[in-house]
C-alpha positions as CSV (number, residue, x, y, z in Angstrom):
1,X,5.9,7.8,-16.5
2,X,3.5,10.1,-14.8
3,X,4.1,13.4,-13.0
4,X,2.2,14.7,-10.0
5,X,3.1,18.2,-9.1
6,X,3.4,19.5,-5.6
7,X,3.6,23.0,-4.2
8,X,6.8,25.1,-4.4
9,X,9.3,24.7,-1.5
10,X,8.9,26.6,1.7
11,X,11.6,27.6,4.2
12,X,12.2,26.3,7.8
13,X,11.7,22.6,7.2
14,X,11.9,20.5,10.4
15,X,12.7,16.8,10.2
16,X,10.1,14.4,11.3
17,X,10.5,12.3,14.4
18,X,12.5,9.0,14.2
19,X,10.5,6.3,12.5
20,X,11.9,3.0,13.9
21,X,13.7,2.1,17.1
22,X,17.5,2.1,17.2
23,X,19.7,-1.0,17.4
24,X,19.0,-3.0,20.5
25,X,15.6,-1.4,21.3
26,X,12.8,-3.7,22.3
27,X,9.7,-3.1,20.2
28,X,7.1,-4.7,22.5
29,X,8.7,-4.6,26.0
30,X,11.6,-6.6,27.4
31,X,12.7,-9.2,24.9
32,X,13.7,-12.8,25.9
33,X,17.3,-13.9,25.4
34,X,17.3,-16.0,22.3
35,X,20.1,-17.6,20.2
36,X,21.8,-15.2,17.8
37,X,20.3,-14.9,14.3
38,X,21.4,-17.8,12.2
39,X,22.2,-20.2,15.1
40,X,20.2,-23.4,14.9
41,X,20.4,-25.9,17.8
42,X,21.2,-29.4,16.7
43,X,18.3,-31.2,18.5
44,X,15.4,-30.1,20.7
45,X,17.0,-32.1,23.5
46,X,20.1,-29.9,23.4
47,X,18.0,-26.9,24.4
48,X,16.2,-28.4,27.3
49,X,18.0,-26.5,30.0
50,X,18.4,-23.2,28.0
51,X,16.4,-20.0,28.3
52,X,14.5,-20.8,31.5
53,X,10.9,-19.4,31.4
54,X,10.6,-19.1,27.6
55,X,8.5,-22.2,27.2
56,X,6.1,-21.1,30.0
57,X,5.7,-17.7,28.4
58,X,5.2,-19.3,25.0
59,X,2.4,-21.5,26.3
60,X,0.7,-18.5,28.0
61,X,0.8,-16.4,24.9
62,X,-0.5,-19.2,22.7
63,X,-3.1,-20.5,25.1
64,X,-1.4,-23.9,25.5
65,X,-1.2,-26.2,28.5
66,X,1.4,-28.7,29.6
67,X,-0.7,-31.5,28.0
68,X,-0.9,-30.0,24.5
69,X,1.8,-32.3,23.2
70,X,4.8,-30.1,22.7
71,X,7.7,-30.2,25.2
72,X,9.6,-27.4,26.7
73,X,12.7,-28.5,24.8
74,X,10.8,-28.5,21.5
75,X,9.5,-25.0,22.2
76,X,12.9,-23.5,23.0
77,X,14.4,-25.4,20.1
78,X,12.0,-23.7,17.6
79,X,12.4,-20.3,19.2
80,X,16.1,-20.6,18.8
81,X,15.7,-20.7,15.1
82,X,15.2,-17.1,13.8
83,X,13.7,-18.3,10.5
84,X,11.1,-20.4,12.3
85,X,10.2,-17.5,14.5
86,X,9.7,-15.1,11.6
87,X,7.5,-17.7,9.8
88,X,5.4,-18.9,12.7
89,X,5.2,-16.3,15.5
90,X,2.8,-13.3,15.7
91,X,4.4,-9.9,15.1
92,X,3.4,-8.9,18.6
93,X,5.3,-11.6,20.4
94,X,8.5,-10.8,22.2
95,X,10.3,-13.6,20.4
96,X,9.4,-12.0,17.1
97,X,10.7,-8.6,18.2
98,X,13.9,-10.1,19.6
99,X,14.5,-12.0,16.4
100,X,14.1,-9.0,14.2
101,X,16.3,-7.0,16.5
102,X,19.1,-9.6,16.4
103,X,18.8,-10.0,12.6
104,X,21.8,-8.5,10.7
105,X,20.9,-5.0,9.5
106,X,22.4,-5.6,6.0
107,X,20.5,-8.9,5.4
108,X,16.9,-8.6,4.1
109,X,14.3,-10.6,6.1
110,X,11.8,-10.8,3.2
111,X,13.5,-13.6,1.3
112,X,13.3,-16.0,4.3
113,X,9.5,-15.5,4.7
114,X,7.9,-18.7,3.4
115,X,4.2,-17.8,3.0
116,X,1.9,-14.9,2.3
117,X,0.7,-14.9,5.9
118,X,4.3,-14.6,7.2
119,X,4.9,-11.7,4.8
120,X,1.8,-9.9,6.0
121,X,2.9,-10.4,9.6
122,X,6.2,-8.8,8.8
123,X,4.5,-5.9,7.2
124,X,2.3,-5.4,10.3
125,X,5.5,-5.4,12.4
126,X,7.0,-2.7,10.2
127,X,3.8,-0.6,10.3
128,X,3.8,-0.9,14.1
129,X,7.0,1.0,14.5
130,X,7.0,3.2,11.5
131,X,5.8,6.8,12.3
132,X,4.5,7.8,8.8
133,X,0.9,7.4,10.1
134,X,1.6,10.0,12.8
135,X,1.7,12.9,10.3
136,X,-1.4,15.1,10.3
137,X,-3.2,15.1,7.0
138,X,-3.6,18.8,7.0
139,X,-2.5,21.7,9.3
140,X,-4.4,21.5,12.6
141,X,-5.8,18.0,12.1
142,X,-5.1,15.2,14.4
143,X,-2.3,12.7,13.7
144,X,-2.7,8.9,13.5
145,X,-3.0,6.6,16.5
146,X,-1.2,3.3,16.9
147,X,2.4,3.8,17.7
148,X,2.4,7.6,17.6
149,X,2.8,7.9,21.3
150,X,6.2,6.2,21.1
151,X,8.0,9.2,19.5
152,X,5.4,12.0,19.5
153,X,3.5,13.1,16.4
154,X,5.3,14.9,13.7
155,X,3.8,18.4,13.5
156,X,4.3,19.0,9.8
157,X,2.0,17.8,7.0
158,X,3.2,16.4,3.7
159,X,3.1,18.9,0.9
160,X,1.2,16.6,-1.4
161,X,-1.2,15.0,1.1
162,X,-1.9,11.3,0.4
163,X,0.9,11.2,-2.2
164,X,3.3,12.2,0.6
165,X,2.2,9.4,2.9
166,X,2.5,6.7,0.1
167,X,5.8,8.1,-1.2
168,X,7.5,8.1,2.2
169,X,6.5,4.5,2.8
170,X,7.7,3.5,-0.6
171,X,11.1,5.3,-0.4
172,X,11.8,4.0,3.1
173,X,11.1,0.3,2.5
174,X,11.5,-0.4,-1.2
175,X,13.8,-3.3,-2.2
176,X,14.0,-2.0,-5.8
177,X,16.7,0.6,-5.4
178,X,17.2,3.6,-3.1
179,X,16.8,7.2,-4.0
180,X,20.1,9.1,-4.5
181,X,21.1,11.9,-2.1
182,X,19.9,14.7,-4.3
183,X,16.5,13.1,-4.7
184,X,16.1,12.4,-1.0
185,X,17.2,16.0,-0.3
186,X,14.5,17.4,-2.5
187,X,11.9,15.0,-1.1
188,X,12.7,16.4,2.4
189,X,12.9,20.1,1.6
190,X,10.1,20.3,-1.0
191,X,7.8,17.4,0.0
192,X,8.6,17.0,3.7
193,X,9.2,13.3,3.0
194,X,11.8,11.8,5.3
195,X,13.5,8.7,3.9
196,X,16.2,8.1,6.4
197,X,18.7,5.2,6.5
198,X,16.4,2.2,6.7
199,X,18.3,-1.0,7.3
200,X,18.2,-3.5,4.5
201,X,16.5,-6.1,6.7
202,X,13.3,-4.0,6.5
203,X,13.3,-3.7,2.7
204,X,10.4,-5.3,0.9
205,X,8.6,-5.3,-2.6
206,X,6.5,-2.3,-1.8
207,X,4.7,-0.2,-4.4
208,X,2.6,3.0,-4.6
209,X,-1.1,2.3,-5.4
210,X,-3.0,5.1,-7.2
211,X,-6.7,5.7,-7.9
212,X,-8.4,8.8,-9.1
213,X,-7.9,11.2,-6.2
214,X,-6.0,9.0,-3.8
215,X,-2.6,7.2,-3.2
216,X,-1.8,4.4,-0.8
217,X,0.5,1.4,-0.8
218,X,0.6,-2.2,-1.9
219,X,3.1,-5.0,-1.2
220,X,3.7,-7.9,-3.5
221,X,3.4,-11.2,-1.5
222,X,3.3,-13.7,-4.4
223,X,5.2,-14.2,-7.7
224,X,2.5,-13.5,-10.3
225,X,2.6,-9.7,-10.7
226,X,-0.4,-9.8,-13.0
227,X,-2.6,-11.5,-10.4
228,X,-4.3,-9.1,-8.0
229,X,-4.2,-11.9,-5.3
230,X,-0.4,-11.4,-5.3
231,X,-0.8,-8.2,-3.3
232,X,-1.8,-6.9,0.1
233,X,-2.7,-3.2,0.5
234,X,-2.4,-0.8,3.4
235,X,-3.4,2.8,4.1
236,X,-0.2,4.7,5.3
237,X,-2.3,7.3,7.1
238,X,-3.8,4.7,9.5
239,X,-1.7,1.5,9.0
240,X,-4.8,-0.4,8.1
241,X,-4.0,-3.5,6.1
242,X,-6.6,-4.9,3.6
243,X,-6.7,-7.6,0.9
244,X,-7.7,-7.4,-2.8
245,X,-11.1,-9.0,-2.1
246,X,-11.9,-6.6,0.7
247,X,-14.9,-4.2,0.6
248,X,-12.5,-1.4,1.5
249,X,-10.4,-1.7,-1.7
250,X,-13.6,-1.5,-3.7
251,X,-15.0,1.5,-1.8
252,X,-15.2,5.0,-3.1
253,X,-12.0,6.3,-1.6
254,X,-9.9,3.5,-3.1
255,X,-10.9,1.5,-6.2
256,X,-14.5,2.3,-6.2
257,X,-14.3,3.3,-9.8
258,X,-13.0,-0.2,-10.5
259,X,-9.5,0.9,-11.4
260,X,-6.1,1.2,-9.8
261,X,-2.4,1.4,-10.8
262,X,0.7,0.1,-9.1
263,X,3.9,2.0,-9.6
264,X,7.5,2.7,-8.4
265,X,9.0,6.1,-7.8
266,X,11.6,6.8,-10.4
267,X,12.5,10.3,-9.3
268,X,11.4,13.7,-7.8
269,X,12.7,16.6,-9.8
270,X,13.6,20.2,-9.1
271,X,10.0,21.4,-9.8
272,X,8.5,19.1,-7.2
273,X,7.1,16.5,-9.6
274,X,6.8,12.9,-8.6
275,X,7.9,10.7,-11.6
276,X,6.5,7.2,-11.3
277,X,6.9,4.1,-13.5
278,X,3.7,2.1,-13.6
279,X,4.2,-1.7,-13.2
280,X,0.6,-2.9,-13.3
281,X,-2.9,-1.5,-14.1
282,X,-6.0,-3.3,-12.8
283,X,-9.6,-2.9,-13.9
284,X,-12.7,-4.5,-12.5
285,X,-14.6,-6.6,-15.1
286,X,-18.3,-7.2,-15.2
287,X,-18.0,-10.2,-12.8
288,X,-16.4,-8.0,-10.2
289,X,-12.8,-9.3,-10.6
290,X,-9.8,-7.1,-10.7
291,X,-7.9,-8.0,-14.0
292,X,-4.6,-6.8,-15.2
293,X,-4.6,-4.8,-18.4
294,X,-1.5,-3.7,-20.4
295,X,-1.6,0.0,-21.4
296,X,0.9,2.5,-22.7
297,X,1.4,5.9,-21.1
298,X,-1.2,7.6,-23.2
299,X,-3.7,4.9,-22.8
300,X,-3.2,4.9,-19.0
301,X,-4.0,8.6,-18.8
302,X,-7.1,8.2,-20.9
303,X,-8.4,5.2,-18.9
304,X,-7.7,7.0,-15.7
305,X,-10.0,9.9,-16.7
306,X,-12.6,7.7,-18.3
307,X,-13.0,5.4,-15.2
308,X,-13.1,8.4,-12.9
309,X,-15.9,10.0,-14.8
310,X,-18.0,7.0,-15.8
311,X,-18.5,6.4,-12.0
312,X,-18.3,10.0,-10.8
313,X,-21.9,10.2,-9.6
314,X,-21.2,7.5,-6.9
315,X,-18.3,9.7,-5.6
316,X,-20.5,12.3,-3.9
317,X,-17.8,14.8,-3.0
318,X,-16.3,14.8,-6.5
319,X,-19.7,15.0,-8.2
320,X,-20.8,17.8,-5.9
321,X,-17.6,19.7,-6.6
322,X,-18.2,19.3,-10.4
323,X,-21.8,20.6,-10.1
324,X,-20.7,23.5,-8.0
325,X,-18.0,24.5,-10.5
326,X,-20.1,23.8,-13.6
327,X,-23.8,24.5,-12.7
328,X,-26.1,22.7,-15.0
329,X,-23.6,20.3,-16.4
330,X,-24.9,16.7,-17.0
331,X,-23.3,13.3,-16.6
332,X,-23.4,12.9,-20.4
333,X,-21.9,16.3,-21.2
334,X,-19.1,15.9,-18.8
335,X,-18.3,12.4,-20.2
336,X,-18.2,13.7,-23.7
337,X,-15.7,16.4,-22.7
338,X,-13.6,13.9,-20.9
339,X,-13.3,11.5,-23.9
340,X,-12.5,14.3,-26.4
341,X,-9.3,13.3,-28.2
342,X,-9.3,9.7,-26.9
343,X,-8.8,7.2,-29.8
344,X,-11.7,4.8,-30.6
345,X,-9.2,2.0,-30.1
346,X,-8.6,2.9,-26.5
347,X,-12.4,3.1,-25.8
348,X,-12.8,-0.3,-27.4
349,X,-10.0,-1.8,-25.4
350,X,-11.7,-0.8,-22.1
351,X,-15.2,-1.9,-23.0
352,X,-14.8,-5.6,-22.0
353,X,-13.9,-4.5,-18.5
354,X,-17.0,-2.2,-18.3
355,X,-19.5,-4.6,-19.8
356,X,-21.9,-5.7,-17.1
357,X,-20.9,-3.0,-14.5
358,X,-23.4,-0.8,-12.8
359,X,-23.5,3.0,-12.9
360,X,-25.9,5.9,-12.5
361,X,-26.2,9.2,-14.3
362,X,-27.7,11.3,-11.4
363,X,-27.3,11.3,-7.6
364,X,-29.8,8.9,-6.2
365,X,-30.8,8.0,-9.8
366,X,-31.6,4.5,-11.1
367,X,-28.7,2.1,-11.4
368,X,-28.1,1.1,-15.0
369,X,-26.1,-1.9,-16.4
370,X,-23.4,-1.1,-18.9
371,X,-23.7,-3.1,-22.1
372,X,-22.8,-2.6,-25.8
373,X,-25.7,-0.4,-26.7
374,X,-25.4,1.8,-23.6
375,X,-21.7,2.2,-24.0
376,X,-22.1,3.2,-27.7
377,X,-24.8,5.7,-26.7
378,X,-22.6,7.3,-24.0
379,X,-19.4,7.4,-26.2
380,X,-21.3,8.7,-29.2
381,X,-18.7,7.6,-31.7
382,X,-20.1,6.4,-35.0
383,X,-17.0,4.2,-35.8
384,X,-16.7,2.7,-32.4
385,X,-19.4,0.0,-33.1
386,X,-17.1,-1.8,-35.5
387,X,-14.5,-2.2,-32.9
388,X,-16.7,-3.6,-30.1
389,X,-17.4,-7.4,-29.8
């Protein structure tokens, strides 16, 4: 478990704007009349005279012509099957919106999604109508774009900045258990996090992703939780979706230090602390691949600080702040202070993931490659050599 403190509560909290359309609302304009969720026509021929105009609209939206080999009856037949629509239509289509609207509120959609791409499409649909991105990051700053014009931007900021964005998305859409009334009340009054009554059909395996200095979200789209390819990531401040191989995930704001954690919110206490349970920790190895590593709570805290400070020079804002607060401090001195009290065994555990990685000791300085000798010199632990391969 880890605790991230926020500021004390303030009076005159105002609830945020609604975050998803009410029952019966069309998400992307007038929706076509489709068969009720769960109804599957017996044959394509049975649907030939139904839903006049749907086949023509489908062809236009998909760039098809009459000669493309699919009949009107086949098109309407497939669009009458909600599971087919959710697995094959783009999230911006009216058929997709109508299908989600008609889907029973208490039945999760996620289990019927048959591929990673279908799950990403559903995530994009949720992000389109959710208003979390509309919150301004700080007082006086602009709010997110996208769907914000639909309800008007919320005027309040989250108390804990990026943690608030990521936590609101998690608590709204998690399929792993809902927060109790006392916890959601504290989230609203102390953190300005509005959970709301989100229908079960929108629940998904969402997680909070954390790196030194930032929090965002991940969604598990495949079964192997220890494989980074089983996740898709998104920035709740902008609704931007990105994959584990993307340059964005590896950039300075996200996992630029080569480290991130995935966690679930376990609680939010009376002192305004976020209590999270870590499910996976990923480190980049020398070949540039994110690899899962098993750590206990003490090790996670140590690795968090070690990774943040081994690559601190390539985080210009953090490095500049350190130099401003500690004039004359060097990369090596700072690193020695950070690892004070860390067991040699923890430093040895992390080394295989650092071996071959590049770092620098001064802004604009020469890039160095981490190897056994460099690591031992930086750590300056006489007994560590016996623990390294």
